[in-house]
C-alpha positions, 0 to 999 in steps of 0.5 A: 371691249376697247372697240366697243368703248371706242364706238360708244365714245364716237357716238357720245361725241357726235351727239354732243355736237348735235345738241350744240348745233341745235342752238345755231340756225346759221351754222354751216354744220348740218345734222341729220339722222335716223333710227329704225326697228322692225318685226319680221314674220315668216311661217317657213322659218319658224323653228327651221333654223333657216330664215328664208331671207336672201337679201340684206338687213332683214335677217331675222324671223319672228323677233323684234329687231333694231335696224340701225341708229344713224347720225350724219354731220355735214360741214360746208364752208366756201368751196370745201366741206366734209361729211361724217356719216355713222351707223350703229347696229346690224344694218350698219355692220352688214353694210360694212361687212368687209371691215372690222372694228370701228370701221364698221360704224363708218357708213361714209366719211369724205372730204369734197372740194368744188373749184367751180359750180361745174366740178366737184371732187370727193375723197374718202368713203362714199356710198355706191352710185350703182342701184335704185335703193339706198342704205338708209331706210327713210330714203326707200319706200320698201323696207326690205331690200332687193336682191340687186342691192344685196349683191351689188356694191355697197360703198367705195373708198377712193377719189371721184370727180363729178362734172356738170355738162349742161342741159341736166347731163352729168359725168362722174369718173373715179378710182377706188379700193376693191368694192366695199373694202375701206382699208385693204390689208394688201398694198397690191390690191387692185383699184376699182374704176368708177363711172356714171353718165346721167341725165336729170330733167323735171319729170325723169332721170336716167343713170348709166353706171359702171364699177369694176376691177381686174387681176386681184391676187387675193379675194378682195373681199369676194372675187379676184375680178368683178365688173358690173354695169347698171341702168337706173331710171325714174319717171314722175307721172304726176304729183301722186304717182311715180315709176322707177326702174333698176337693171344690172348685170355683174361678171364675177370671177374668183380664184377657184374658177377659170372664167367669169360667172354672171348674175343679172336682175331687173326691177320695176318700182311704182309709188303712189301717194294717196295723201300727204300722210299715206302712200303705197310702194310696189316692187317686182324684181326678177333675179337670175343666178343660174350659174351660181355666181353669188351662191343662190343658184336659181332664178327668183321673182320677188314681189313686195308691197309696202305701206308708208304712213307718215307723221312728221319724221315718223314713218310706219311701214307695214310690208308684205313680200312673196319670193318665188324660185324655180328651185327649192331654195326656201324652207317650208316648215319647222322641219326644214322641208324645201320649197320654191316660195316663201311669204314674209310680213314685216312691220317697221318703224323709222324716225328721221330728223 
């Protein structure tokens, strides 16, 4: 009960700051936020007790659900600043699955300092640099998440340094707690090495990413050793059409196996803006977990088509998704008969400000 009261108090305090900040257009405090809700229909999950969902944030079927209420405050003055990004709801809880209590409400909380326009230090908890998709729904074109996002890192708590190298190139290096762990209970927990090399131009961007730790005495929280490398890229064809790519491979070892297991995935994204108010988003992802590294034990091809209807800060997202596996990992009907494929339909609404 006290944890719930504390979380509510934090939310009320932040909302008070929001209302106060609206009266000052010159304030160094910037406030943004969002609320999302959805309805997911999956015929195979009807009465079977199995949701036919192996990805994050849409773990329901045939019910209305609140995704997340989120609010983010950023204060900058001179060369330094602070970011507090809070989320409430199942989406935020799944994102902070390795934390407990009020820590689950903290999506990001960090301090940054830029001694020059070419160097920036960040200290605290921040979202991962790996992957194409992001936690906040208004930042994605598809509402449901990829298998890569679900099984890759969510966040890091530590220290990182970003360097601007010139010509659109950048370098990030950092050190953090074990992946997704905000506050380890074991002081001997291993540290995660973070790395990113990037190139950003007017029509394209490329990011080479790495995160890994080795030699954990305890599972923190999912493996004693973990190493992941990924490549993310985007290309703007014209003002209406854009392409994206995400590919990654992860080597994971827990205390029950003598050698690492591997999963890998690759996804293509295509986004088309038919008008200022309507767009279409396509995602095709191939996910391979033949060695059962993340307990799926199969190869899965997921194809998702989403519409985006926007009016101001409001976005309505109707979505169709088909997942097909080479093994019977889904449920066909209320009796729970196994099948290789499953179809889902989602209607989601997001409001961001």
